[in-house]
C-alpha positions as CSV (number, residue, x, y, z in Angstrom):
1,M,-9.9,13.6,-12.5
2,G,-8.0,12.1,-9.7
3,R,-9.0,9.1,-7.6
4,I,-11.6,9.7,-4.9
5,E,-11.0,8.1,-1.5
6,Y,-14.0,7.0,0.6
7,Y,-13.3,6.4,4.3
8,H,-16.4,5.7,6.4
9,D,-18.5,7.8,4.0
10,P,-22.1,6.8,4.1
11,K,-22.6,8.4,0.7
12,A,-19.9,6.3,-0.9
13,P,-21.0,4.2,-4.0
14,E,-21.2,0.4,-3.6
15,P,-17.9,-1.2,-4.3
16,N,-17.7,-3.1,-7.6
17,S,-14.3,-4.8,-7.2
18,L,-11.8,-5.9,-4.6
19,V,-8.0,-5.4,-4.8
20,V,-5.8,-7.1,-2.3
21,A,-2.9,-4.7,-1.7
22,C,0.0,-4.1,0.7
23,N,1.9,-1.0,1.9
24,L,5.3,-0.8,3.5
25,L,7.0,1.4,6.1
26,V,10.6,1.5,4.9
27,T,13.3,3.3,6.9
28,D,17.0,3.7,6.5
29,E,19.7,3.7,9.2
30,S,19.0,7.3,10.1
31,G,15.2,6.6,10.5
32,A,14.2,8.5,7.3
33,I,10.9,7.1,5.8
34,L,10.7,6.2,2.2
35,M,7.6,7.9,0.6
36,Q,6.3,8.0,-3.0
37,R,4.2,10.5,-4.8
38,R,1.0,8.9,-6.2
39,R,0.4,9.2,-9.9
40,D,-3.4,9.3,-9.5
41,T,-3.8,11.9,-6.8
42,G,-0.4,13.6,-6.4
43,Q,-0.4,12.8,-2.7
44,W,2.5,11.4,-0.8
45,A,2.1,7.8,0.4
46,L,3.9,4.8,1.7
47,P,5.1,2.5,-1.1
48,G,3.0,-0.5,-1.9
49,G,0.7,-2.0,-4.5
50,A,-1.6,-4.8,-5.6
51,M,-0.6,-8.3,-4.6
52,D,-0.5,-11.2,-7.0
53,F,-3.0,-14.0,-6.6
54,G,-1.8,-16.4,-3.9
55,E,1.0,-14.1,-2.8
56,T,1.5,-13.7,1.0
57,A,1.5,-10.2,2.5
58,A,5.3,-10.5,3.2
59,A,6.1,-11.6,-0.3
60,G,3.9,-8.9,-1.9
61,G,5.5,-6.3,0.3
62,Q,9.0,-7.5,-0.7
63,R,8.2,-7.4,-4.4
64,C,6.4,-4.1,-4.3
65,G,9.1,-2.5,-2.2
66,C,11.9,-3.7,-4.4
67,N,10.1,-2.6,-7.6
68,Q,9.5,0.9,-6.2
69,S,12.8,1.5,-4.3
70,H,15.0,-0.3,-6.9
71,Q,16.9,-1.7,-3.8
72,P,16.7,-5.1,-2.1
73,L,14.8,-4.8,1.2
74,I,16.6,-6.4,4.2
75,G,14.9,-7.3,7.4
76,L,11.3,-7.1,6.2
77,V,8.9,-7.9,9.1
78,L,5.1,-8.1,8.8
79,I,3.7,-5.8,11.5
80,A,0.0,-5.6,10.6
81,Q,-2.5,-7.3,8.5
82,E,-6.1,-6.0,8.3
83,R,-9.2,-5.7,6.1
84,A,-10.1,-2.5,4.5
85,P,-12.7,-0.5,6.4
86,S,-16.3,-0.7,5.3
87,N,-18.1,2.3,3.8
88,G,-20.3,3.0,6.8
């Protein structure tokens, strides 16, 4: 069974853990966007992943992006930082 996403769903179960994560919008010179297919749902998504304890959003993005693209990321800029939405 794949992962179930809850976004503003009042019937969502109470959360039992918290994972700090980052996602990246990576483009090349032509403006093409790097996407990855999720293993858990099969959906296309922006690259990203869980951040290490004490890691900044920029450092986590750099590490996750390099791990997933197998390329160094140049010109990484933090454009947004937000909390996950509540379940209600």
